[in-house]
C-alpha positions as CSV (number, residue, x, y, z in Angstrom):
1,M,0.0,0.0,0.0
2,E,1.3,3.4,-1.0
3,Y,2.0,5.8,1.9
4,K,0.7,9.3,1.4
5,K,1.8,12.1,3.8
6,Y,0.3,15.5,3.7
7,Y,2.6,18.4,4.5
8,K,0.3,20.7,6.4
9,K,3.0,23.3,7.1
10,L,3.4,23.8,3.4
11,D,-0.1,25.1,3.3
12,I,1.2,28.2,5.1
13,I,3.8,28.7,2.4
14,R,1.1,28.2,-0.3
15,L,-1.2,30.7,1.5
16,L,1.5,33.4,1.8
17,S,2.5,32.9,-1.9
18,C,-1.1,33.2,-3.0
19,I,-1.5,36.4,-1.0
20,C,1.7,37.8,-2.6
21,V,0.5,37.0,-6.1
22,L,-2.9,38.5,-5.4
23,L,-1.3,41.7,-3.9
24,Y,1.0,41.9,-7.0
25,H,-2.0,41.7,-9.3
26,L,-3.8,44.4,-7.3
27,N,-0.7,46.7,-7.7
28,I,-0.1,46.7,-3.9
29,L,3.0,44.6,-3.7
30,K,6.0,44.9,-6.1
31,G,7.8,41.7,-6.9
32,G,4.9,39.6,-5.7
33,Y,5.2,37.6,-8.9
34,L,8.3,36.0,-7.3
35,A,6.0,34.0,-5.2
36,V,5.3,32.0,-8.4
37,C,8.8,30.7,-8.0
38,T,7.8,29.3,-4.6
39,F,5.1,27.3,-6.4
40,F,7.7,25.9,-8.8
41,V,10.0,24.9,-5.9
42,L,7.1,23.3,-4.0
43,T,6.1,21.3,-7.2
44,G,9.6,20.0,-7.7
45,Y,10.1,19.2,-4.0
46,L,6.8,17.4,-3.6
47,S,7.3,15.5,-6.9
48,C,10.7,14.3,-5.7
49,I,9.4,13.3,-2.3
50,S,6.5,11.4,-3.8
51,A,8.7,9.6,-6.3
52,F,11.3,8.6,-3.7
53,R,8.6,7.2,-1.4
54,K,7.4,4.7,-4.1
55,E,9.1,1.3,-4.2
56,K,8.8,1.2,-7.9
57,F,8.5,4.3,-10.0
58,S,6.1,3.8,-13.0
59,L,6.1,6.2,-15.9
60,K,2.6,5.1,-16.9
61,T,1.3,5.9,-13.4
62,Y,3.1,9.2,-13.2
63,Y,1.8,10.5,-16.5
64,Y,-1.7,9.2,-15.8
65,N,-1.7,11.1,-12.5
66,R,-0.4,14.3,-14.2
67,L,-3.1,13.9,-16.9
68,M,-5.8,13.6,-14.3
69,H,-4.6,16.4,-11.9
70,I,-3.3,19.0,-14.3
71,Y,-4.2,18.4,-18.0
72,L,-7.9,17.6,-17.6
73,P,-8.6,20.6,-15.5
74,L,-6.6,22.7,-18.0
75,L,-8.8,21.4,-20.8
76,L,-11.9,22.2,-18.9
77,V,-10.8,25.8,-18.1
78,V,-9.7,26.4,-21.7
79,F,-12.9,25.1,-23.3
80,I,-15.1,27.0,-20.8
81,S,-13.1,30.1,-21.6
82,I,-13.5,29.6,-25.4
83,F,-17.3,29.2,-24.9
84,V,-17.5,32.4,-22.9
85,I,-15.3,34.2,-25.4
86,S,-17.6,33.1,-28.2
87,L,-20.5,34.8,-26.4
88,L,-18.7,38.1,-26.3
89,P,-19.2,40.0,-29.6
90,N,-16.2,42.3,-29.3
91,I,-13.5,39.6,-29.0
92,N,-12.3,38.0,-32.2
93,W,-11.8,34.3,-31.6
94,V,-9.5,33.9,-34.7
95,N,-6.8,36.0,-33.0
96,L,-6.8,33.7,-30.0
97,K,-6.4,30.4,-31.8
98,P,-2.5,30.4,-31.9
99,E,-2.4,31.3,-28.2
100,T,-5.0,28.7,-27.3
101,T,-3.1,26.0,-29.2
102,S,0.0,27.0,-27.2
103,V,-1.9,26.6,-24.0
104,L,-3.3,23.2,-25.0
105,F,0.0,21.8,-26.1
106,G,1.9,23.2,-23.1
107,Y,4.3,25.7,-24.7
108,N,2.5,29.0,-23.9
109,N,5.6,30.4,-22.2
110,F,7.6,30.0,-25.4
111,W,4.7,31.3,-27.5
112,Q,4.6,34.4,-25.4
113,L,8.3,34.9,-25.8
114,N,8.1,34.4,-29.6
115,A,5.1,36.9,-29.8
116,N,7.1,39.5,-27.8
117,L,4.6,39.5,-25.1
118,D,5.5,40.6,-21.6
119,Y,3.6,38.8,-18.9
120,F,4.7,41.3,-16.3
121,A,3.3,44.3,-18.2
122,R,0.1,45.5,-16.6
123,H,-2.0,45.4,-19.8
124,I,-3.4,42.0,-20.3
125,N,-5.7,41.5,-23.3
126,S,-5.9,37.8,-23.3
127,P,-7.8,35.3,-21.0
128,F,-4.8,32.9,-21.4
129,M,-2.0,35.3,-20.5
130,H,-1.4,33.6,-17.2
131,F,-1.1,30.1,-18.6
132,W,2.6,30.5,-19.1
133,Y,2.8,28.9,-15.6
134,I,0.9,25.8,-16.7
135,G,3.2,25.5,-19.8
136,I,6.2,25.4,-17.6
137,L,4.5,22.9,-15.2
138,L,3.6,20.6,-18.1
139,Q,7.2,20.8,-19.5
140,F,8.5,19.9,-16.0
141,D,6.1,17.0,-15.9
142,L,7.4,15.7,-19.2
143,V,11.0,15.6,-18.3
144,F,10.9,15.0,-14.5
145,P,10.4,11.2,-14.6
146,F,13.5,10.7,-16.8
147,I,15.7,13.0,-14.7
148,F,14.4,11.3,-11.6
149,L,15.2,7.8,-12.9
150,L,18.6,8.9,-14.0
151,F,19.5,10.5,-10.7
152,K,18.1,7.5,-8.8
153,K,20.3,5.2,-10.8
154,I,23.3,7.4,-10.3
155,G,22.4,7.9,-6.6
156,D,22.4,4.1,-6.0
157,K,26.0,4.0,-7.1
158,I,27.3,7.4,-5.9
159,K,25.1,8.8,-3.1
160,I,26.4,12.4,-3.1
161,I,25.9,13.4,-6.8
162,P,22.0,13.7,-6.7
163,C,22.3,15.6,-3.4
164,I,24.7,18.1,-4.9
165,I,22.6,18.6,-8.0
């Protein structure tokens, strides 16, 4: 049976990070967007802890869990957004198709860079502007299992290398 431990104290860090992001978006706190980095660190930390606790790491199980916990909710939000956008007469859906594709395929952060968009600018004219975070998260989830398996194999032979990295 798989042991699942819930880290209650991390909820305080999550709460503080959420408040910082909110205050940043309300123009109250400068640099509050740095709290997003905290979410990335927590994601990596919890992914590693979860993977190390399992006796056998399965790529199939890992990707299935990511699909259920991240990608399906993403699909739901994107398609609901598309539906709502289609109801608004002053928004041209055709202009949003390349960005929507980038969100669905998990490369929105690169799409924004290529389109010379600045996420940190205060003008946001797209409902998908904040999905750069999900793009990075999906990219992490694609490569993490392979990096984990490599470091686990190296760590079994030389214990200090994964710790240093």
